[in-house]
C-alpha positions as CSV (number, residue, x, y, z in Angstrom):
1,M,20.4,-29.3,19.4
2,S,22.6,-32.3,18.7
3,A,25.3,-30.8,20.9
4,R,22.8,-30.9,23.8
5,N,21.7,-34.5,23.1
6,P,23.6,-37.0,25.2
7,W,21.7,-39.8,23.5
8,N,23.1,-38.8,20.1
9,D,19.7,-39.6,18.7
10,D,18.9,-37.0,16.0
11,D,17.7,-39.7,13.6
12,N,17.4,-42.8,15.8
13,S,13.8,-43.5,16.9
14,W,14.8,-45.9,19.7
15,G,17.0,-43.7,21.9
16,G,20.5,-44.4,20.5
17,D,23.4,-46.7,21.5
18,A,23.6,-45.1,24.9
19,S,20.1,-46.1,25.7
20,K,20.8,-49.7,24.7
21,E,24.0,-49.8,26.8
22,F,22.0,-48.4,29.8
23,V,19.4,-51.1,29.4
24,E,22.1,-53.8,29.1
25,D,23.9,-52.6,32.2
26,V,20.8,-52.7,34.3
27,R,19.9,-56.2,33.0
28,N,23.5,-57.5,33.8
29,N,23.5,-56.0,37.3
30,L,20.1,-57.4,38.1
31,G,21.2,-60.8,36.8
32,K,24.2,-60.9,39.2
33,V,21.8,-60.1,42.1
34,F,19.4,-62.8,41.1
35,D,22.2,-65.4,40.6
36,K,22.9,-65.1,44.4
37,S,19.3,-65.2,45.4
38,P,17.7,-68.4,46.9
39,F,14.7,-67.7,44.7
40,K,16.9,-67.6,41.7
41,G,14.5,-69.5,39.4
42,N,11.1,-68.0,39.8
43,L,12.2,-64.6,41.0
44,A,14.6,-64.1,38.1
45,G,11.8,-64.9,35.7
46,I,9.4,-62.5,37.3
47,C,11.9,-59.7,37.5
48,S,12.9,-60.2,33.9
49,V,9.2,-59.9,32.8
50,M,8.8,-56.8,35.0
51,I,11.9,-55.2,33.6
52,A,10.8,-56.0,30.0
53,L,7.4,-54.5,30.6
54,Y,9.0,-51.4,32.2
55,F,11.3,-50.7,29.2
56,A,8.6,-51.6,26.7
57,S,6.4,-48.8,28.2
58,G,8.9,-46.3,26.7
59,F,7.4,-46.7,23.2
60,L,5.0,-44.0,22.0
61,Q,3.4,-42.8,18.8
62,V,4.0,-39.2,17.8
63,Q,1.2,-38.0,15.5
64,H,1.7,-36.3,12.1
65,D,0.8,-32.9,13.5
66,Q,3.0,-33.2,16.7
67,C,6.5,-32.9,17.9
68,G,7.8,-34.7,21.0
69,V,10.1,-32.8,23.3
70,V,12.1,-35.3,25.4
71,L,13.2,-34.3,28.9
72,R,15.7,-36.3,31.0
73,F,15.3,-35.5,34.7
74,G,13.5,-32.3,33.6
75,E,16.2,-31.1,31.2
76,W,15.6,-31.0,27.4
77,V,17.7,-33.5,25.5
78,R,16.1,-33.9,22.1
79,T,13.0,-33.3,20.0
80,V,11.5,-36.2,18.0
81,G,9.2,-35.9,14.9
82,P,6.1,-38.0,13.9
83,G,6.3,-41.8,14.1
84,L,6.9,-44.6,16.5
85,R,9.5,-43.3,19.1
86,Y,11.1,-44.6,22.2
87,V,12.1,-42.9,25.4
88,V,13.5,-44.3,28.6
89,P,10.4,-44.6,30.9
90,Y,9.8,-42.4,33.9
91,P,11.5,-41.3,36.1
92,F,14.5,-41.2,33.8
93,E,12.8,-39.5,30.8
94,E,9.5,-38.0,29.9
95,V,8.1,-36.5,26.6
96,I,5.8,-33.5,26.0
97,L,3.7,-33.8,22.9
98,Q,3.0,-30.5,21.2
99,K,0.9,-29.8,18.1
100,V,2.9,-27.7,15.7
101,T,0.7,-27.4,12.7
102,K,-2.4,-26.0,14.3
103,V,-3.3,-22.3,13.5
104,N,-4.4,-20.5,16.7
105,Q,-6.5,-17.4,16.8
106,I,-6.6,-14.7,19.5
107,D,-9.5,-12.2,19.3
108,I,-8.7,-8.8,20.8
109,S,-11.2,-6.0,21.3
110,S,-11.3,-2.6,22.8
111,D,-15.1,-2.5,22.6
112,S,-15.9,-0.9,26.0
113,Q,-17.3,2.3,27.4
114,Q,-14.3,2.8,29.6
115,E,-11.9,5.2,28.0
116,E,-8.8,3.3,29.2
117,S,-9.8,0.3,27.1
118,L,-10.2,2.4,23.9
119,M,-7.4,3.2,21.5
120,L,-6.3,6.8,20.8
121,T,-5.7,7.6,17.1
122,G,-3.2,10.0,15.6
123,D,-5.7,12.8,15.3
124,S,-6.7,12.5,19.0
125,N,-9.9,10.5,18.5
126,L,-11.0,7.5,20.6
127,A,-11.8,4.3,18.7
128,N,-13.2,0.9,19.4
129,I,-10.9,-1.5,17.5
130,S,-11.3,-5.2,17.3
131,F,-8.8,-7.5,15.6
132,S,-7.6,-11.1,15.4
133,V,-4.1,-12.6,15.6
134,L,-3.5,-15.9,13.8
135,W,-0.4,-17.7,14.8
136,K,1.3,-21.1,15.0
137,I,4.4,-22.6,16.5
138,K,7.5,-22.4,14.3
139,N,8.7,-25.7,12.9
140,D,12.0,-25.2,14.7
141,G,10.7,-23.3,17.7
142,V,8.8,-25.8,19.8
143,E,11.4,-25.8,22.6
144,D,11.3,-22.0,22.8
145,F,7.5,-22.1,22.9
146,L,7.5,-24.5,25.8
147,F,10.3,-23.1,27.9
148,N,10.7,-19.4,27.2
149,A,7.3,-18.2,28.3
150,K,5.0,-19.5,31.0
151,K,1.8,-18.5,29.2
152,P,2.6,-17.8,25.5
153,E,-1.0,-17.0,24.5
154,L,-1.3,-14.2,27.1
155,T,2.1,-12.8,26.0
156,V,0.9,-12.8,22.4
157,R,-2.3,-11.0,23.4
158,A,-0.6,-8.4,25.5
159,V,2.2,-7.7,22.9
160,A,-0.3,-7.6,20.0
161,E,-2.5,-5.0,21.7
162,S,0.5,-2.9,22.6
163,V,1.8,-3.0,19.0
164,M,-1.7,-2.1,17.6
165,R,-2.0,0.8,20.1
166,D,1.3,2.2,19.0
167,I,0.4,2.0,15.3
168,V,-3.1,3.4,15.7
169,G,-1.7,6.2,17.9
170,Q,0.3,7.5,14.9
171,T,-2.5,7.2,12.3
172,P,-5.6,9.4,11.7
173,F,-8.9,7.7,12.5
174,T,-10.4,8.0,9.0
175,Y,-7.3,6.3,7.5
176,V,-7.5,3.5,10.0
177,Q,-11.2,3.0,9.2
178,T,-10.9,3.1,5.4
179,E,-8.1,2.7,3.0
180,G,-5.4,2.2,5.7
181,R,-6.6,-1.2,7.0
182,G,-4.3,-3.3,4.9
183,D,-1.2,-1.1,5.7
184,I,-1.9,-1.2,9.4
185,Q,-2.4,-5.0,9.4
186,N,1.0,-5.5,7.7
187,K,2.7,-3.1,10.1
188,A,1.2,-4.8,13.1
189,K,2.2,-8.3,11.8
190,K,5.8,-7.2,11.2
191,G,6.0,-5.4,14.6
192,L,4.5,-8.4,16.5
193,Q,6.8,-10.9,14.7
194,A,9.9,-8.8,15.5
195,I,9.0,-8.8,19.2
196,M,8.2,-12.6,19.2
197,D,11.6,-13.2,17.6
198,E,13.3,-10.9,20.2
199,Y,11.7,-12.8,23.0
200,K,12.5,-16.2,21.4
201,M,8.9,-17.3,21.8
202,G,9.1,-19.9,18.9
203,I,5.9,-18.3,17.4
204,E,5.2,-17.5,13.8
205,I,2.6,-14.7,13.2
206,I,0.5,-15.7,10.2
207,R,-1.5,-12.6,9.8
208,I,-3.5,-9.9,11.7
209,E,-7.0,-9.1,10.7
210,L,-8.8,-5.8,11.6
211,Q,-12.4,-6.7,12.4
212,K,-14.0,-3.4,13.5
213,V,-13.0,0.2,13.7
214,E,-15.6,2.7,14.9
215,P,-16.0,5.6,17.4
216,P,-17.3,5.0,21.0
217,A,-21.0,4.6,21.3
218,S,-21.3,7.8,23.4
219,V,-20.0,10.0,20.5
220,I,-21.0,8.0,17.5
221,D,-23.8,10.4,16.5
222,S,-21.5,13.4,16.7
223,F,-18.9,11.5,14.8
224,R,-21.4,10.8,12.0
225,D,-22.3,14.5,11.9
226,V,-18.6,15.3,11.5
227,E,-18.4,12.6,8.7
228,R,-21.3,14.2,6.9
229,A,-19.7,17.6,7.2
230,Q,-16.5,16.3,5.9
231,A,-18.3,14.6,3.0
232,E,-20.0,17.9,2.1
233,Q,-16.7,19.7,2.4
234,Q,-15.2,17.2,0.0
235,S,-18.1,17.6,-2.4
236,E,-17.8,21.3,-2.4
237,K,-14.1,21.0,-2.9
238,N,-14.7,18.7,-5.9
239,R,-17.1,21.1,-7.4
240,A,-14.7,24.0,-6.9
241,E,-11.9,22.0,-8.6
242,A,-14.2,21.1,-11.5
243,Y,-15.2,24.8,-11.9
244,D,-11.5,25.7,-11.8
245,R,-10.6,23.1,-14.4
246,D,-13.5,24.3,-16.7
247,T,-12.5,27.9,-16.3
248,R,-8.9,27.2,-17.0
249,A,-9.8,25.2,-20.1
250,R,-12.1,28.0,-21.4
251,T,-9.4,30.6,-20.7
252,R,-6.8,28.5,-22.5
253,G,-9.2,28.2,-25.4
254,L,-9.7,32.0,-25.5
255,I,-5.9,32.6,-25.3
256,A,-5.3,30.1,-28.1
257,E,-8.0,31.9,-30.2
258,K,-6.5,35.3,-29.6
259,I,-3.0,33.9,-30.5
260,N,-4.3,32.3,-33.7
261,K,-6.1,35.5,-34.7
262,G,-3.0,37.6,-33.9
263,E,-0.9,35.2,-36.0
264,A,-3.3,35.5,-38.9
265,Q,-3.3,39.3,-38.7
266,K,0.5,39.2,-38.5
267,R,0.7,37.0,-41.6
268,E,-1.8,39.3,-43.4
269,I,0.2,42.4,-42.6
270,V,3.4,40.8,-43.6
271,E,2.0,39.6,-46.9
272,K,0.5,43.0,-47.6
273,A,3.8,44.7,-46.9
274,K,5.6,42.2,-49.1
275,G,3.1,43.1,-51.9
276,N,3.6,46.8,-51.4
277,V,7.3,46.3,-51.5
278,A,7.0,44.3,-54.7
279,R,4.8,46.9,-56.3
280,F,7.2,49.7,-55.3
281,L,10.2,47.8,-56.7
282,S,8.3,47.2,-60.0
283,A,7.3,50.9,-60.3
284,Y,10.8,52.0,-59.4
285,S,12.3,49.8,-62.1
286,Q,9.9,51.3,-64.6
287,Y,10.6,54.8,-63.3
288,K,14.3,54.3,-64.0
289,L,13.5,53.4,-67.6
290,S,11.0,56.3,-68.3
291,P,11.0,58.8,-65.4
292,D,8.6,61.3,-67.1
293,I,6.0,58.8,-68.1
294,V,6.0,57.1,-64.8
295,S,5.9,60.4,-62.9
296,K,2.9,61.5,-64.9
297,R,1.2,58.1,-64.4
298,L,1.8,58.2,-60.6
299,Y,0.4,61.7,-60.5
300,L,-2.7,60.7,-62.3
301,E,-3.3,57.6,-60.2
302,T,-2.8,59.7,-57.1
303,M,-5.2,62.4,-58.1
304,R,-7.7,59.7,-59.1
305,G,-7.5,58.2,-55.7
306,I,-8.0,61.7,-54.1
307,Y,-11.0,62.7,-56.2
308,E,-12.6,59.3,-56.5
309,N,-14.5,59.5,-53.2
310,T,-15.0,63.3,-52.9
311,K,-17.6,65.8,-54.2
312,K,-16.4,67.7,-57.2
313,I,-17.3,71.1,-58.7
314,V,-16.0,72.1,-62.1
315,V,-15.6,75.9,-62.6
316,D,-14.9,77.5,-65.9
317,N,-13.3,80.9,-65.2
318,S,-14.2,82.2,-68.7
319,L,-17.9,82.2,-67.9
320,K,-19.6,84.9,-65.8
321,A,-22.2,82.5,-64.7
322,I,-20.9,79.5,-62.8
323,P,-22.5,76.4,-64.2
324,Y,-22.7,73.4,-61.8
325,L,-21.9,70.0,-63.1
326,P,-22.9,67.3,-60.4
327,L,-20.3,64.7,-61.2
328,T,-20.9,62.9,-58.0
329,E,-24.6,62.4,-58.6
330,L,-23.9,61.4,-62.2
331,N,-21.5,58.7,-61.1
332,K,-23.9,57.6,-58.4
333,N,-26.8,57.2,-60.9
334,R,-24.5,55.4,-63.3
335,T,-23.6,52.9,-60.6
336,E,-27.2,52.3,-59.7
337,N,-28.1,51.8,-63.4
338,L,-25.3,49.2,-63.7
339,K,-26.7,47.3,-60.8
């Protein structure tokens, strides 16, 4: 901005050296005129006072929350901050005081029964959406705010509604109404700020707040029926998923039980086989030392195993009558007596 400031007054509250030279030139030229006037004495004094009052009227106080935009013959020349400032009085210069710290709020609502005023969501539902835009003038954007848009607030309102319609049009209604509010607010703020910067509006978007998201009044009952149906669907889905998890857990338990039982049987068979092998090897080593004795022993043990659990009849061929000796019954009685 200093390049556009012919007063060279970025830090000077009084208008700079050029302003002082301008005042001195006017005073000297008027002095020459008054020196030639027949009313030199009184007229010179009156004119001097008037000139002094005229230039003294250029003092102004810029408040702590304001910036002063100085125009010379309608063209911007500099911006001054808070404090006591000086501008050359009208018609040479004028100043526009603008509050730059105030947070402004614009409330936008599509709450209407006319379909064209509603917003269409990504799943083809109509929605009443109300939201607020909070904004302020940028610290270095007061000139853009004043000169780049005729009615900045109307521009912010129109652009904000357009940005919100675009975002909502890509988003399902339920997401907008529930967990997506924060995400949509952030997207709308970024989108609106980008357009404000592109237009060089000198506006900073502080935040966007979604106030209300609901279906039109004409279909709200039907929409609630749909919501209840969706809730029931979700409940049934949750129950089905719980049953599925329970069934899977019980199936995994049965599988683990079968595997453990199979492993136990496997270990039992292996150990039994190892024991049989050990007994065979022991018998075989004894057989190699005494084949006849071991053969006879094995024969007797085998016959014992055969006859131990079978009914037996002893027949003496030398006798004509066949006596019957119930060995099985005798063994049974002996076992019962032992018990």
